[in-house]
C-alpha positions in Angstrom: -68.7 -16.3 -55.8 -69.5 -19.9 -55.9 -67.9 -21.1 -59.4 -69.9 -23.8 -60.0 -73.1 -23.7 -62.3 -74.7 -26.6 -60.3 -73.8 -25.1 -56.8 -75.3 -21.5 -57.8 -78.5 -23.2 -59.0 -78.8 -25.3 -55.9 -78.0 -22.4 -53.5 -80.4 -19.7 -55.4 -82.9 -22.6 -54.9 -82.5 -22.8 -51.3 -82.3 -19.3 -50.7 -86.2 -18.9 -52.5 -87.2 -21.6 -50.4 -86.7 -19.5 -47.5 -88.4 -16.0 -49.0 -84.7 -14.5 -50.6 -84.9 -14.5 -54.2 -81.5 -14.1 -56.1 -80.3 -14.8 -59.7 -77.6 -17.6 -60.2 -75.5 -16.5 -63.3 -73.2 -19.2 -65.1 -71.8 -20.0 -68.0 -72.6 -19.0 -70.7 -73.4 -15.5 -68.8 -70.4 -15.4 -67.0 -67.1 -17.2 -68.1 -66.8 -20.9 -67.4 -65.8 -21.3 -63.7 -67.2 -18.1 -62.6 -70.9 -18.8 -61.5 -71.8 -16.6 -58.8 -75.1 -15.4 -57.1 -76.6 -11.5 -57.9 -78.3 -9.7 -55.2 -80.2 -6.4 -55.9 -80.9 -4.1 -53.1 -82.4 -1.1 -52.8 -83.4 1.7 -50.7 -86.9 0.6 -49.4 -85.0 -2.5 -48.3 -84.9 -2.5 -44.2 -82.8 -3.6 -42.1 -84.8 -6.5 -40.8 -84.7 -7.4 -44.6 -81.1 -7.4 -45.1 -81.0 -9.2 -41.2 -83.3 -12.3 -42.7 -81.2 -12.5 -45.9 -77.9 -12.3 -44.5 -79.2 -15.1 -42.2 -80.5 -17.1 -45.0 -77.2 -16.7 -46.7 -75.6 -18.1 -43.6 -77.7 -21.1 -43.4 -78.2 -22.1 -47.1 -73.9 -21.6 -47.3 -73.3 -23.9 -43.9 -75.8 -26.1 -45.2 -73.9 -26.6 -48.8 -70.5 -26.2 -47.2 -69.4 -22.9 -49.0 -69.0 -22.0 -45.3 -67.8 -23.2 -42.6 -70.3 -25.0 -39.9 
């Protein structure tokens, strides 16, 4: 949950730059103030895929001040 539409859009764009495709949902798809990132996993994703995604989320989260540095 990122809560803000602009932050969600920026987060998703930065993840895509790192090779991680996610969808940012914001109003009117979800209630105003409830913007979020949607991630879909499948059984075909490997541990390496998950580690790459976690690292990208962590890096972008710190860059956008969503996670502590």
